[in-house]
N, C-alpha and C positions, 0 to 999 in steps of 0.2 A: 157791475163788479163790487165785491165786498172787500173791506179792509181786513188787516190783521186782527183788529179789535173785534170784528164781527165773526171771524173765524174762531178766535178765542171764546167769544160768546157761545158758539156752538158747543165747544167742548165743556164749558161751564153748564150749559143747559143739559148736556148729556149726563154730567155728574148728577145734577138735580134729579134726573129721571131715575137714576140708580139708587140714590141715597134713600134711606127709610124716613118716614115722617118723625117729627119731634115727639109725637105722641107715643110712638113705639119705644123710643128711648126712655120716656117717662114710665111707661108700663114696665119696662125691664128694671128700672131703678126701684119702682114701687115693689116689684116682686122680690128682688133680692134684699131690699131693706126689711121687707115683711119677714123673710126667712131669718135674717139677722136678729131681729127682735124676738123671734120664736126661740132661737138658741139662747138668748140672754134672759128669758123669762124666769121667774122664781123657781118653778118645778122642773126646769130643764135638766136632764141627766148630764149634759155637757157644759153647763154654765161654769162649774168649778175649774174646768180646763181652759178657761179663758179663749173661747173661739173668736177668730177674727175673719170676717167675710171681705173679699175684694174680687173684682171682676178681672178676667183675662181674656185673651182672644179678640175677635174682630169688634165686639161691642166696646171693649176697652180701648182698643187702638183707634176706633172711629173709622174702621174700614169695612163695616158690615154693609151688604147690599140687599136689595129686594130679591127674593127668591124668584126663579124663572117660572115655576108653576104656581097656580092659584092655591093649590092645596099644600104647597111646601111650607115648612116652618122655619123659624129663626133659631139659631143656636146661641144661647147665653151661657158662656163659660165662667164658672165661678170657683174660687178657691176658698176652702175653709181651713184656716190654719189654727192649730191648737198650741197656744203659747205656754201652757202649763202642763205639758206632756213631753215625754222624750222616748227615743227608740230603745232606751235601756229598760223600760218598764211595760212596753206595749208592742204587740206585733202589728203588721199591716192589716192582717185579717181582723183583728180585734178593734183597731181604730175604725176600720171601714164599717164594721158591724155596729159600733156605737153610733156613728153618724147615721147609719141606715135607720136606726130606731127612731131617731128624731125626724128624719126625712119622712118616714112612714107616718108617724103621728101628726106631722104637719099637713101631709096630703089628706089625711082622714079628717082633721079638724076644719080644713078648708073646703071640704066637699069635692075634692078632685076625683074624677071618674076613674082614671087610669092609675093603677099602682105604680109606685116608683120602680124604676129598673136599676138592678145592681150590675153595672157594667164592668169592664176590665179595670178601669181606674176610678170611674165616677159613679155617683148616684144621679139618676136622671128623673126630673119632674116634668110632666107634660101639662102644659096649660092649654086649655081649649077655650079660647075667646077670640075677640076680633084680631088680636095680634098674631096668633098662632105661633107660639114659640115653646121651646122646651129648655129647661135649665139643667146643665150638667154641673155637679157639685164635686170637686176634687178635694178629699181630705189630705192634709199634709202637716208636717212638723218642721220646726226650725232645724236646718242642717247646715248653717253657714260654716261652722267649725270644720266639719269633715270636708266640705267643699273646698275651703281655703287650703287645707292640708294636701288635698289632691292636686290643686293648681300648683302648689309649691313643688310637690314631688315631680310633676310633669314639666317644670320650668314655665308654668303659665301664670305665675303669681301676679304679674303686672298686666295681664291682658284684659282684665275687666275691673271697672271701678264699682261694679254692683255685686260683688261677691258676698257681701253681707246679707243680701236678700234671698240667698239660695234656701230651698226647702226640700225635704225628703217626701216623696209621694208614694201612695199605695198603687200596686199593681198585681193583679191576680196571677199574671204570668211569671212572677218572681218565684225562684226556687225556694226562697225562705219566707214566702208570703205568710205562713202561719206560725213562724218562729220569731222569737225575740232576737233581733239581729241588727247589726250596724250596717248591713248591706241593703239599703233602700236606694231606689232610683232618685237621682237628684234632678230638680227643675228650678227654674228661676223666673216665673212669670212677671213678678214685680220689677225685677232688673231689666227684663226684655222691654217692658213698657217704658221704663225710664230711658233706655237706649233709643227706643223709637221716637220718643218725644224730642230727644236731642238731635237725632238725625233729621227730623221734619221741621225743626225750628218752631216747634209747637208753643213753647214758653213765650217767645217774641210775638208770634201771631196772636196768641191769647191776650197778651198785654196791650197790643195795638187795638185789637177789636174791643176790649173792655174800656179802653180810653175813649173810643168813639161812642160808646154807650154811657160814658160818665159814671163807670162803676169800677170797683176793684177787680183785678184779674181773678182772684180766688172766688169771686161772686158769680163769675160767668161759667155756666155749665160746660164741661168739656166737650159735650157732643155738639154744642153750638159753634165750635171752632173747627174749621176744615183747612188744613194745609194743602199745598199743591201735591205733596207726596201722598197724603191720604186719598185725595181725589184721583190721582194716577193709579194707585193700587186698586181702587174701586172699579175703575174703568177696565183695568187688566183682568180683574176677577170676573166680570160680566162677560168679556170676550171668551175667557176660559170656559165659563159655564155653557155658553152657546156652542163653542166647538166641541165640547165633550158631553153634550147632552145625551147622546147614546152610548157613550163610554165613560160613565162617571167614575169608575174605578181606575181609570188611567189618567185622570186630570191632575195637573200639578197642584200641590197642596197650597193652601192659603198662607201657611207659615213660611214655605220656601218663597212664594211670590213677595210677601211683605219683607223678608230678610234680604233677598236679592235687590229689590227695589230700594229698600232703605240704605243698603251699602253702596248703591249706584247713584243715589240722589246727591247732587252737588249745588242745590239752590236753583232758583229760577222764578220768573215773574208770572208765567202762565203755564197751563197744563200742556198746551201744544209743544213747547220747548222741553218741559220736564219729561213728558212722555217719550219723546224721541231720544233724549239723552239717557234716561233710565233704561229703556229697552236696549239701546246700543251698548250698554255697559254691564248688563246683568250677567253675561256669560264670563266676564272677567272675575267674578267672585265665586265661580264654581271650580273647585280643585279637582284635578284628575291626576292621581298618582298611580301609574301603572294600571289603569283601568278601574281603580277605586275612586268613586266620586264622593266629594264632600261639600256640603253647604253647612258651614259650622255655625252654631248658635253664638251670636256675638257677645252674649253674657255668660256663655258656658262652652268654652272651646272643646270640652270633652264630648259634647253632644253633636252628632251629625244628623242634621234634618234630611239628608239624602240617603240614609241607610237603606230605605226601601228600593232606591235605584240600583243598589248593588245586589239586592236579593231578586229583583225583577228588572232586567236590563231594558225591557220595553219601555219603562217609565221615563228613562232618559231620552229614548227615542221620541216618545210623544211630547216631552217637554221641548225638545229641539224643534219639532215640527210646529208646535204652538207659537214659539217665539218667531219663527219664519212667517207665520200667518199674521201675527201681531204687527210685524214690520210692514207687511203688504197692506194692512188695513188700517189699524188704529193710528199709525203715524202719518197717514195721508188722508186728508179730509174727504176727498172725492171718493175714496173707497170706504171710509168709515160710515158715511151716511146711509149706505146700503146694507149694513150688517144686520140691523135690528128689525127690518121689515118696514113696509110702507106706513103702518099706523104709528109706529114709534117715530119714524121720520117726520110724520105730519105733526106730532106733538112737539118735537124739537123745533120745528120751523115756526109753529105758533108761539112757542116760548120765546123765540127771538123776535117775533113780530114781523116775519118775512115770509112770503109765499114759498112753497116747496120748490116750485120751478126756479126761483131765484137762488134758493139754498143749494140746489144741485150745481149751480154755476160758480160757487165759491172757489177761490183759487187757493192753491197750496203755497208754501213758502217759496219754492223755486219760481213759480209764475209771478208771485208778487215782487220778488227781487228783480225779475226782468222788466216789470213795469216801472219800478223805481229807477232802474238804469236807463229807461227810455225818456226821462224827463229832460227836455232839451237844455234848459238853463242850469242843470246840475253839472258842475264842472267834472270832467273825467279825471280818473286817477292820474296824477303826475309823477308818481314814483314807480320804480321796479317793484314787483310784487313777489314776496316770499313769505306768505302767511303762515306763521307758526304759532303765534300767541292768541289765546282767546281773550277778547276785550268785552267787558260788561259795562253797561251804563246804569247807574243808580240815579233816579230822578226824584226830586222833592219839589213841592209847591208851597208857596206862601202868599196869602192874600194881603195886599198893600203893606207887606212887610211887618205886620203886627201879629198874625196868627203864628202858631208853632208850625214849623216845616212838617209836611206830611208826604210820605212816599206815595207816588202814583205810578201806574203801569203804562207800558206802551200801548197806545190805542185808546186810552181812557179819554173821555170827553171833558174838556175844561172850559171855563168861562173866560172872557176877555179880562185883561188888566190883572193877571195873576203872575207873580214872580216865580221863575223856574230856576232850578239849580241842578245841573247834570254833573255827575262825578264818574270818571272813568276808572275802572279797576282792572288790573291784570297782573300777572306773575312778573316780578322784576320791572315794574312799570317805570321806575326812576331812571333806568338806563336809556330810555327812548325819548325822542321829541314827541310831543303830543300835538296833533292837528285835528281840529274840529271842522265839520261841514254841516251847515244849516241850510236846508232847502225848503222854501215855502212854496205853496200851491194855492190856487183859488183866486177868484176875481178880486177879493178885498186886498190882498197883497199885491196883486198885479196893478190894480188901479192906484195904489200908493207907491208904485215902482220899487217894490221890496220883495221880489221873488227870490232873490239871493241864489245860493248854490255854490259859492266859492269856498275855498279853504281858509281857515282863520286859526289864530293861536287862542288858547284859553288862559286860565290863571292857575297859579300854584298857591293854594290857600291851606296853611297848616300841613304842608306836604302832600295835599291831595290835588289831583288834576281836575280842574273845575271849568265849566262853561256855564255862564249866566245868560238867561234870556227872559223875555216877557211875552205873554200871550197877547199880541196886538192885533192879529188879523184872523178873521173867520176862515176856516179851511183845514186842510190836513197838511201837516208839515213834518219834516224829517230831520233828525239829529243823528250824526254819525261821527265816530271817533276813530282815528288812525294812529298807530305806533310807528314812528319813522326813525331810522338810524343809518347814517352815512348814505343818504339818498335811496334807501330801500325800505319799503313798508313791510313790517313784520307782524302786523296785527291789525284787524279791523273789526269793529262792532257790527252787529246787525242794525239795520235802520231802526231807530227809536221813533215811533210815530206819535205825534202830538195833534190831537184833534180838538179844534177850538170851536165851541158852540155846535152848530149844525153841520160841520164839515163831515161828509160821509163818503167822499170820493176824490180821487186825484184830479185836479183840473190845472191846465196850464196853456 
């Protein structure tokens, strides 16, 4: 039997199989940096308009995944903003044409075989190398003033803190495409990226990772940081790609998946829990007003990402079916391992260092909870149960009391003689009595007559509900927290698993 930590390891290995190599991120960075330098060269016809290049889309969000097919390419979405131009002096068509001249000359000077493509909104450069990617370049102008005015008119003025990042973009489908007009489509890719970072706790994750490398946060490349939200979206996108392999025009868009997942993400320590929580809550962020569906852009409430659902009603039907399949497969390990085929499953198992036969026997949450409940010396619940409040445990470790406290996750392997601090968090936690339950397993604890399993009180330190422990015995141990009021338990945490040294299984 494998523990939660090993199940979590599976999901981590799954993510690693989907994520692209660092070298591809570097190639993408090299390519758009090269184009940026091209626009800024002395004889550039665009230099005087102060072009500014930045990424958008999956590469920028850190949610890009390997293509399904060997011949498929990666999309690198790039924005080219002209800071010294305005809608009052140039049309969409003329701006797009100006950019097209430089895109074409860049392709020629760099010996690119395929000519740039003039799409509905973007110019596309096709790179034929080991990475196999194409770069979509979207021309745009600052449009924050008009956007803010629109928000105020529609009583949305306070809905986004990123409104100053809004831009006006070109679109061939516009009725005023060839005219000088104030009526350009508005977008906000930079604002969306900042919103996504906030939702995913990216800044905190980057700071913690940088500290572990003894470097400043800004020195750590963004693509080297992966939050649980980013990993979850990557896993969802792969499931979608497989399910809609034969119906690519019906698959849910990446922007809808990222937006719904971002709005549904409430934190979490592992992909297993985050995936379940996100998938369960995505539907709550889809508006349905008399049959009109809306998935609103969080930084532009005027924009509806689900517009196509209203034009083609089958798209909502396919989305709903996809979510049903996700719940059947991705949120249950025993179903998940069979999604990608035998070869993929073999690689996952090898990555975990376990045989395929053992991986197939891994347990899901429900089974694991049953095992926890079967430990004979773990005291049974002594209160009436009316579980309403979600309880989370935040754990930190300190070596010999001298090092800085570091957060660690349930199932993580620890050495002996490490000081542990568990903090219970929950809504309105101050109105409850806090009871802790620490259960040890393994021969080491048993031989020292310290299997435990009884209920005990913790401490209140600076208003926080705290339980302090020390890693004394090799084995797998459990920490649980209960919220009690008037003899009734109103909340209970999931078992927080502490593995000390080589503890890999429950023993009692």
